[in-house]
C-alpha positions, 0 to 999 in steps of 0.5 A: 526505544530498542528498534527491531532490527533486520534480520538479512539471513532469512533465508528467502528473498521477498522483493517487493510490493506486487498487487492488490486484490479489492471488491467493488460493487460495480465494475462499469463505475471502477473501469470508469474510474481506473480506466477512463479517468486514471488510465490504467492498462486492461490486460484482461476483464470478463464481466465481473473482475477486471485486472489492471497494470500500470503502463511501466508494468510488464506483470500481468496485473497490479491492481484486480477488481472483482464484483462483489455485494459489499466493498472490501479488500480481499488481499495484498500480494507480495513477491519473490525472487524465485520459486524457491523463496517462494517454498521457504516463505510458506514455511515460514508462515506455516512453521510460525502457525499462520495459515498457508493454502496454495491456490490457483489465480489468474495470470499468476504462477504458483500462489499461497495465500496467507496472513501475517502476524496481524492478520493482513491477509497476504498473497505471494508469487514468484512469477505472473504471465508478461504482457509488453510494456506500455512506457514508450506507448505515448497514445496510452497516456492517458489521466494519471498514466500510472507508471507501478504499483510502489507501496501499501499503509495498512492500519493496526492496533499492533504496530510494533509486532507488525514491524518485527515480522517482517523486519524478521523476513528481511524487511529494511525499516526507513523511517519510523514515528514514536509518541511524543513522549518516552514511552515505548511504542511504534505510531508508524514504522516505514518498510522496504525491500525494493530500495525506496523508503517503503514497500508496506507501512503500518500505522497505528489505528483500528485494523486490520484495514488497507488505508491506501495502495500507492503508484508513481506517476511520471512527473508532478504536474500530473497531479494536478492533470489527474485533479482535472480529469477527475472533475472532467468526468465526474469525479470530482469528489473522489479528490480526497487530499492534496495535491500536496506534500509530505513535509515527514516521512517519504518527502513526496509530492502527492495526490489521494483519491477515492474509488466510487466504492471509497477505497483509496489510491495515492499518486505520486511522481517519487521517492527518495533511494534507501538502498544502501546499508549505511542508512540509518531509520529515521526517527520522528516523534508525533510532535515533529510531524504536526509542528511542520511547516509546508505548504497545502490544507490539512488533511480531511476527517476523512482520511484519518477515518476511512480505509478499507475493510478486509473481506471477512476479518474482524477490526480490532479498536485502536482506541479504547479508553485504555489507550485512548490518551497513548497517541494522538489520532493526529499521528496517523500520518502518510 
């Protein structure tokens, strides 16, 4: 199949995945999970909102938790390098018929709300308020000691459309998954800006929905410690999948957890570098991934079935009678 080609002359610079805004039903329970158990740093809080960041992060927040009647994901955040880049991004989306709205957001400079070609709600900003990095504050290393935001994975019935859209904005394809047969189509695509395998991943499934957000941790040993820490803090059932290793795309060792509202977070220590121009996208098939030999149990059914819905967005079914046999459900790999 012909892969979407990166547009290196798109006219603006999107630098990385930046933050996520989640709706939660119980702020106290969420604080107990993210702060007391996982060790996120509280930048600011009110009675109904928590702004959190990792120990390595100087930006105001990478997770925003807002109290609501129903759990959901409000939007995912991306950063541009300059305010001029932000203006050009807003024009790009608006000129393609996508809604844009300039908004005021706590802790951030001027921000634009929009959505991508498959309906994922997005938020772009060029800068945030600066906070002290906690990377050398040893006493602050608790639980997972999360370091920084790394990537998102999004379910959509339209992986190829999403891949073309982001490639045209300068994202590079590092790895991709195709069906076992010779039919056209993408099961998954891994797109990056910051020089490791992915900032945003699209996987075939009912959507748009957010499958997970991912944060780095200092070392592999932390994954076992986090599982123990969750059990000690009465979050033992939040350990969904892992510790284990992806023997397919990314190759990372990982742990997946779900918070009290079912939002999924992945913790992992590192990825490989993909910033060189000669790094060609790595091709996988569903059969190759299903045949990978490694250690650890397979993912539970919840890991395939559950994901955070986007607030106010309809979910489009990917597995209709017309396309149910196109790709096995087990193709929704990490």
